[in-house]
MITORMAR-721102 format. One record per residue (C-alpha): residue in one letter; y, x, z. Coordinates in steps of 0.1 Angstrom, whole numbers, plus 5000, padded with zeros to 4 digits. Layout:
<rs>
r, v, u, w
A, Y, X, Z
...
</rs>
This chain:
<rs>
r, v, u, w
A, 8879, 6684, 3496
A, 8917, 6678, 3482
S, 8913, 6643, 3500
D, 8903, 6653, 3532
V, 8933, 6676, 3527
Y, 8955, 6644, 3520
K, 8944, 6622, 3551
R, 8951, 6650, 3574
Q, 8989, 6654, 3561
H, 8989, 6612, 3563
I, 8979, 6614, 3595
K, 9004, 6640, 3609
N, 9032, 6626, 3588
I, 9026, 6603, 3609
I, 9021, 6615, 3639
M, 9052, 6632, 3631
T, 9071, 6603, 3628
L, 9058, 6586, 3661
R, 9071, 6615, 3681
S, 9106, 6602, 3669
Y, 9102, 6574, 3688
E, 9114, 6575, 3726
G, 9088, 6577, 3750
Y, 9056, 6585, 3723
I, 9036, 6614, 3739
M, 9008, 6630, 3718
N, 8976, 6635, 3732
C, 8959, 6675, 3733
L, 8938, 6663, 3701
E, 8968, 6653, 3683
E, 8984, 6677, 3690
I, 8960, 6705, 3677
I, 8956, 6684, 3647
A, 8993, 6682, 3639
N, 9000, 6721, 3638
I, 8968, 6730, 3619
S, 8983, 6735, 3583
T, 8954, 6750, 3564
K, 8924, 6737, 3551
R, 8901, 6762, 3570
V, 8910, 6775, 3607
F, 8886, 6802, 3626
I, 8881, 6792, 3661
Q, 8880, 6827, 3682
T, 8870, 6832, 3712
H, 8870, 6867, 3737
N, 8850, 6893, 3728
F, 8808, 6892, 3739
P, 8817, 6855, 3749
D, 8802, 6841, 3776
P, 8786, 6803, 3778
D, 8819, 6789, 3789
A, 8835, 6805, 3759
M, 8811, 6797, 3731
A, 8808, 6761, 3743
C, 8848, 6754, 3741
A, 8841, 6769, 3709
Y, 8813, 6745, 3697
G, 8832, 6716, 3716
L, 8861, 6724, 3697
F, 8841, 6729, 3662
E, 8825, 6696, 3663
L, 8857, 6676, 3675
L, 8876, 6688, 3643
K, 8843, 6682, 3623
A, 8848, 6649, 3635
K, 8885, 6652, 3621
G, 8881, 6661, 3587
V, 8887, 6698, 3598
D, 8868, 6724, 3582
A, 8863, 6754, 3610
E, 8842, 6786, 3620
I, 8838, 6798, 3649
C, 8838, 6837, 3657
Y, 8847, 6868, 3678
K, 8838, 6902, 3682
G, 8811, 6920, 3703
S, 8775, 6917, 3702
I, 8759, 6886, 3725
N, 8724, 6901, 3717
K, 8702, 6894, 3747
T, 8726, 6877, 3766
V, 8723, 6837, 3777
T, 8749, 6830, 3752
A, 8727, 6844, 3721
K, 8701, 6819, 3738
M, 8724, 6792, 3742
V, 8736, 6795, 3707
R, 8697, 6801, 3690
L, 8685, 6768, 3712
L, 8716, 6746, 3705
D, 8721, 6756, 3671
I, 8753, 6774, 3672
A, 8770, 6784, 3639
V, 8790, 6814, 3650
K, 8799, 6848, 3630
E, 8807, 6883, 3647
Y, 8836, 6900, 3631
M, 8840, 6938, 3638
S, 8875, 6946, 3625
A, 8906, 6923, 3624
D, 8913, 6933, 3587
K, 8887, 6908, 3577
F, 8908, 6882, 3585
S, 8940, 6878, 3561
K, 8976, 6872, 3574
E, 8977, 6836, 3561
D, 8947, 6827, 3583
E, 8948, 6804, 3611
I, 8935, 6809, 3643
I, 8929, 6789, 3679
L, 8918, 6808, 3706
V, 8900, 6795, 3730
D, 8890, 6806, 3761
A, 8913, 6834, 3761
Q, 8950, 6848, 3750
K, 8965, 6868, 3726
G, 8979, 6903, 3740
N, 8948, 6902, 3768
S, 8928, 6934, 3767
N, 8891, 6916, 3765
I, 8900, 6899, 3727
I, 8906, 6915, 3694
D, 8939, 6909, 3676
M, 8927, 6902, 3643
N, 8950, 6901, 3615
G, 8955, 6859, 3608
H, 8979, 6837, 3629
E, 8974, 6825, 3663
I, 8984, 6789, 3662
I, 8970, 6775, 3691
C, 8953, 6785, 3722
I, 8931, 6765, 3748
D, 8922, 6784, 3779
H, 8921, 6784, 3816
H, 8930, 6819, 3828
P, 8966, 6828, 3843
V, 8995, 6833, 3816
Y, 9005, 6871, 3817
E, 9024, 6870, 3783
H, 9043, 6846, 3771
V, 9027, 6838, 3735
D, 9048, 6815, 3708
Y, 9021, 6791, 3702
R, 9024, 6761, 3680
F, 9009, 6742, 3708
S, 8989, 6754, 3737
D, 8972, 6740, 3764
I, 8966, 6764, 3794
R, 8955, 6751, 3825
P, 8945, 6779, 3852
E, 8937, 6753, 3878
V, 8907, 6748, 3859
G, 8873, 6764, 3866
A, 8858, 6758, 3832
C, 8876, 6759, 3801
A, 8848, 6738, 3788
S, 8861, 6713, 3812
I, 8894, 6709, 3789
I, 8875, 6709, 3757
A, 8851, 6678, 3773
S, 8884, 6660, 3783
Y, 8893, 6657, 3743
Y, 8863, 6636, 3738
F, 8869, 6613, 3765
D, 8905, 6613, 3763
N, 8903, 6603, 3725
N, 8871, 6579, 3727
I, 8849, 6605, 3704
E, 8814, 6604, 3704
M, 8796, 6635, 3716
S, 8763, 6647, 3704
K, 8737, 6661, 3732
N, 8740, 6696, 3720
V, 8775, 6695, 3724
A, 8774, 6679, 3761
T, 8747, 6703, 3772
A, 8770, 6732, 3757
L, 8798, 6719, 3780
L, 8783, 6713, 3806
Y, 8764, 6747, 3804
G, 8797, 6759, 3805
I, 8809, 6745, 3833
K, 8777, 6752, 3853
M, 8783, 6790, 3846
D, 8820, 6792, 3848
T, 8822, 6773, 3883
A, 8789, 6792, 3893
D, 8772, 6759, 3896
M, 8805, 6740, 3914
R, 8807, 6769, 3940
R, 8838, 6786, 3924
G, 8876, 6774, 3919
V, 8863, 6739, 3910
S, 8890, 6713, 3900
Q, 8890, 6677, 3902
L, 8884, 6677, 3861
D, 8856, 6702, 3864
L, 8843, 6677, 3888
D, 8849, 6648, 3864
M, 8837, 6662, 3833
F, 8803, 6679, 3851
Y, 8793, 6639, 3865
K, 8809, 6625, 3827
L, 8785, 6647, 3807
F, 8755, 6650, 3827
M, 8738, 6617, 3816
N, 8741, 6630, 3780
T, 8725, 6665, 3781
D, 8696, 6675, 3771
R, 8680, 6684, 3808
T, 8650, 6705, 3790
I, 8673, 6731, 3771
L, 8694, 6729, 3807
A, 8664, 6743, 3823
D, 8654, 6767, 3796
L, 8689, 6779, 3797
D, 8690, 6785, 3835
S, 8652, 6804, 3834
S, 8645, 6837, 3822
V, 8679, 6852, 3810
L, 8669, 6884, 3826
H, 8658, 6910, 3800
F, 8639, 6940, 3807
D, 8664, 6965, 3800
D, 8682, 6951, 3827
I, 8668, 6952, 3858
K, 8677, 6992, 3850
A, 8715, 6978, 3852
Y, 8705, 6963, 3884
K, 8685, 6995, 3897
D, 8721, 7012, 3888
A, 8742, 6993, 3909
L, 8723, 6989, 3936
S, 8715, 7026, 3939
T, 8751, 7034, 3938
I, 8770, 7007, 3961
D, 8794, 7016, 3982
I, 8806, 6994, 4010
R, 8846, 6999, 4022
E, 8850, 6975, 4051
D, 8843, 6942, 4034
V, 8846, 6959, 3999
C, 8816, 6963, 3975
F, 8817, 6986, 3946
A, 8788, 6992, 3921
C, 8783, 7012, 3895
A, 8757, 6990, 3867
G, 8754, 7023, 3843
Y, 8767, 7034, 3813
E, 8774, 7009, 3783
C, 8760, 6982, 3803
K, 8769, 6950, 3789
E, 8797, 6928, 3798
S, 8777, 6898, 3806
L, 8760, 6914, 3829
I, 8781, 6936, 3848
A, 8798, 6900, 3856
A, 8762, 6889, 3865
I, 8756, 6918, 3890
C, 8793, 6912, 3901
D, 8784, 6878, 3911
F, 8753, 6889, 3931
T, 8767, 6917, 3947
L, 8791, 6890, 3964
T, 8763, 6877, 3985
L, 8762, 6903, 4005
D, 8763, 6896, 4038
G, 8802, 6905, 4053
I, 8816, 6912, 4013
N, 8845, 6891, 4003
L, 8855, 6911, 3973
S, 8834, 6930, 3948
V, 8840, 6951, 3919
V, 8813, 6964, 3895
Y, 8821, 6989, 3867
S, 8805, 7008, 3838
P, 8817, 7041, 3823
K, 8818, 7032, 3785
K, 8826, 7050, 3755
D, 8864, 7045, 3757
G, 8870, 7039, 3797
I, 8859, 7020, 3822
K, 8851, 6983, 3823
M, 8848, 6962, 3853
S, 8842, 6923, 3863
I, 8859, 6918, 3903
R, 8847, 6886, 3921
S, 8866, 6872, 3954
A, 8848, 6848, 3980
G, 8878, 6836, 3993
K, 8900, 6861, 4012
Y, 8913, 6881, 3986
L, 8930, 6865, 3951
S, 8910, 6888, 3926
G, 8931, 6885, 3895
V, 8964, 6891, 3916
M, 8948, 6926, 3933
T, 8936, 6933, 3892
V, 8969, 6933, 3880
N, 8984, 6951, 3914
A, 8954, 6976, 3912
L, 8956, 6988, 3876
K, 8993, 6987, 3866
G, 8996, 7020, 3852
I, 8965, 7032, 3844
G, 8947, 7005, 3828
T, 8948, 6961, 3825
G, 8932, 6936, 3837
G, 8935, 6896, 3856
G, 8921, 6864, 3859
H, 8913, 6842, 3881
D, 8919, 6840, 3920
N, 8882, 6839, 3926
M, 8869, 6858, 3893
A, 8888, 6887, 3872
G, 8881, 6914, 3847
G, 8898, 6944, 3840
Y, 8895, 6979, 3820
V, 8911, 7014, 3825
P, 8906, 7037, 3793
Y, 8906, 7075, 3798
K, 8917, 7106, 3781
K, 8894, 7125, 3762
E, 8885, 7156, 3755
D, 8883, 7172, 3718
N, 8847, 7166, 3707
G, 8857, 7127, 3715
K, 8841, 7119, 3749
A, 8854, 7117, 3782
S, 8834, 7143, 3808
E, 8818, 7137, 3837
A, 8840, 7148, 3859
D, 8867, 7126, 3840
V, 8846, 7096, 3852
V, 8844, 7105, 3884
R, 8872, 7112, 3892
L, 8887, 7077, 3870
E, 8858, 7059, 3891
K, 8871, 7069, 3928
E, 8910, 7062, 3914
I, 8901, 7031, 3912
K, 8883, 7021, 3940
E, 8911, 7037, 3962
R, 8936, 7016, 3940
F, 8914, 6983, 3949
I, 8909, 6994, 3988
R, 8950, 6999, 3990
E, 8954, 6959, 3976
T, 8930, 6949, 4008
W, 8960, 6962, 4031
N, 8986, 6941, 4016
</rs>
């Protein structure tokens, strides 16, 4: 409505005036609101969003709605038969999948959550990425209007949760449940990459969550078809010293590759796990570290020149495209050769 647009513009004018006073520092939510110039903004997650990404998008969507800003949550990559889909259903989260960049106009404004422009795990929509909220390391500088990127934080949902508490904004039980579940999943139940902010937000959110939905999300997340991916991975395990490699089969879902990678890391004596899946255009992989190795840095270095990747010290992801034959498909020999090269590159990184 025109009145809402006027109110937002009036607030922006006040904030911009306050900015001119020495010593005044805007908080993150104020910065976000001040940098949105359209009537409607899109909140985009990385492709195949996991619970942390979806929780961030949902939490921010409700925050913007409380401030009179119309938004839409969008992503690319099917979430069917994943715990993210179950989360969307149980918490009644409105989301929309976009299959191609041309569904956006160049005038559309986009807020990225749990991802950064230029990364291999997010489609570059035609719109303008004006804001980025993320917890992954920065590998390529992007000139956003505003960014809140904190690589030291274990879950991006913790950052979104802090906006509510910093601004004394009431949070619904569904939002609290989504944010807490996002924190649980990205920190492996507070066992991986946990920061003080993650601990604080977990504590503050816990009493306001729907425990029944949390319990439901924590159970029955595997589908029958997923068992085959575990079987494929277990039958192809290749252990080199303290590094475990496994193939989750052809066209395995991204979320399942990550789950299997978490599982194989629990093997006794394993400090690094690399689980991969050959896909139509290349090989997708998840990398997990028990602490001895820096998986994000290792992945960047190991895939340099043949693919892309990166992430946190304890968890990372990567993708390596392969050359195609005239029929549009990679030969089995090419895939096997590339799998061997990927393994050798990661092994070399463990020597450094």
